[in-house]
Phi, psi and omega in degrees: 000151176278168180298341183291345179278355182244079191290354177288338182296113179077009186254158185274167189306314184292322177288329177296314179298316180301314183298317176303310178305313184301315183296323174292318177293317174301310180301326173291319170306318182293322185289319173303313186295329190265358176075019184277354177269095195279139177298331184295325180280330182264344178066042178274130184290153175244110182252138175236112182290153179237144174251149180248147177224133182244129182287145171082193181269154177293151174302323179302315181301318182289330173295315183300327184280349177075080198288139175233175181308312182296319179287331175299321176294315179298330179292327179294318188287335184276091170063027170065044171070191189299349185263029172266083184239150173241141171240125186219163176221180184249144176221168181243123178236111182060027180085010181241141186270130182228146168267125186236147168273115174277110190248112179278005180261000181222168190234021182217167170263139182221127181225155168295146182263153177303336183268004188287139186259354191276145177301328181298327181288323190290338182269004186224170174285147185234157186269126175245106184298329189288344181263012179248131178274354188240010182293144182233174186271152176223180182303321183292337172295326177276321188274325185074023185260135177277146180247143180262134171241125176247136178248176176306322173233109177106178178201160184221143176241123183205184177246142182285136180230166174224140179191174176276131180248129173242135181260349175245111180271143176096355176250127183291124176054040172290165181293127179233102178289156175281125173236156174258129186217170184258121175269114191288137174261326181225142178218141177289151178301311179268109022250012199278329190303312184255011176288145174282337175280153182267325187220185174235124183251107183286138176230023179281173171281176189299120175254323187273147178291331178263013180297148177229181171294327183289330180278345183264111176299322171304306177298322174304322178296321180292320185291329179275004178063027173282333176218157193276339177206159182280090185209145166216167183224147180233133176235116178247111185296147169280343174273103181295341178265003174282155177255026190259351174294141178194167174238123183249137175253136176100341182188157173275163186243108177303338178291339181267356185252141173251016176190181185288171176268133170257118188258138178225150184281147164295130181278333182211146181294158177106274171280157173290081190239141183214161182275143170245133175283325184196164173234126185242154177233122189067235180254003187264127171277125182284143177272079178272320189261148183294191180286350181093358174278131180253097188285148169307143182077008177288142181273130183219163159250142188218139154293162181214160186276165179298325178264143183220156174239165178258338172232169177298323184286350180259018176295341177283352181242052182298346173268020184298312188224156184240129175273109185283328173280146166070016179273163179241132181277343194249347176228165176282011176226176184283164184278336188228159178271164173226162177281148183202179177230136177295133174250329177192156173247157189229151185299320177298350177111355183265161184231128176282118181231136179269108176286162185294339180278001182098351176285147168251132179237154177246106197235145170301155181300322189286356176279342186274143163243132182256158180314325180289000180093353179265169173270171181293337178268007175092358173272165175243135179270122180247147179229126184272128183230097181290351178272347182256133184277352192232175161248141184224147183208166178299153195299321185290329181285320179298306184307310175308312180292316176296323176297321175291321180294320181069029175276125175264148183300311172273098181257022184305321180266006181267148174272104184296333184283347176258007171296146181289161171275159185243117189248132181253115186265128179266161176305135181100348175096352176299144182238135169261126193242136180248121180277166186295336175287347176271335189250000174208165175254151165237152177218123173271116177242175183300326183257018184138183173258133184240146181227137176231129174276154182271014179247132179222159185277151176208157173299173173295152166281173175293350176244033177091195182284132177207155172270112184269127183245100182259217195296332179302321180281325187278343166280346175270339183225123170289128187244133180243133183249105189258092182290330188294321181256004179056061173208159186237137177244145177235136174217150177294132187266158174277077174279166179285329186256312180208166177236136177299154172279149175233112185298131175091348186274158178295144183292127183260358188300323184259018183249134166274112188297329181298337181264355178287140175274135178225149175291154173289156180314134178315125173308140185101343180271160172229152186235138168250128179286131183271146177241134188244098174214159176267140171306129183105346176281154171277147182297000000 
């Protein structure tokens, strides 16, 4: 630099002071523009607004059309009625704007690539690395190998790419960590073709064996000091036309809560999964799990150890053989379950299971998933999924719950205000309660009133039998996902119309949530506003 860049040389005291002030202000300005004043040190929240999108036609539209039985049946087939909803928000990737579904059921970022050949890509924004000044090389650039990504519904084939991701659009040079993501070459029509979102931003805990901190957006934000901790919280408004839905990174938002947070530990690695002791309908605890007796030849699904044996007599030589597929490097058991048959039970609590590949394993009871939807230790495992518009469970569990709720499809003769609440009991006895308005939809038609519950049957997941709690539950509870401490927090949300009951919680009926005092969002957090619309709706 020239001498002219040092104003203190040969200057008077006042000139020197003015120069120092000017230089300081300029330095602060440069730091702000360069994003060098980190959120993590100042604890400034990161917010992303969310929009909602609803598949199919609104019930109000059907009323205008004069709904008849045949149109009701069409309505059944069209995306499982009016609760097929997506909440999504906008992010900036390599300077290009994408609408993404924030999905706690997957663990990586995926967007359509400019070279994608699928119709689903042509109807959405695509990532073009030639238009990015921050695109980086990845292993797929060197190897030229495409990766396959499978979702609950649909699949993607694409190449790994690396670029800067910004969660706050419109703010210049905020902290934008470098992330590794998948640029799709092919996408299945379901669910991408008619989706309002362009891509998926995974927020699960580590699911894939080859996942890294660079492929985890949450960890990348922490490493870049964009947020103070690996934590995010989701608020989904029940009013789809409201602009209050959002996801915040780095901290939960007290302004979104009408009560305290109840924390529970994550029960298993991978998904945002936790243990339920019981499920209740009204005041009655349902008998969902069996007596715990596992008779020989019972069919189960089971995790298994890295070492396996071929016969019961060889258990004293458990290092005899290695199961090479589906193993885990970080835990003593497999990453996913396999089907098997019970051979024997033991007094110390383990069970001998003949896995389908012919290996025999001696595993703990809680590694087992039973046909009734429970684990071998009598608990029920629940998984939070922001990408699911429904609640889902194994068929036997689903049928028992629906039978106890007693909601008829044609519910014209039922008193809807007298239908029972659905209670999910946490360890320790605390209950998360869903009202009928949380767990079902209603529709008034020319030929009566129709009701649809938000619970449906599904097959086992790769991690065994689970109860998937999607958007109906997440609208009923403001949920905080704390990866740093491997725990999940639930709080009654500040919805516009009503709040769910929480057994054991302070009575909220006489309290005006708008008058309750709350601390501001923990500094260092950021939030994305969620948009709530159903596919087929006009903006």
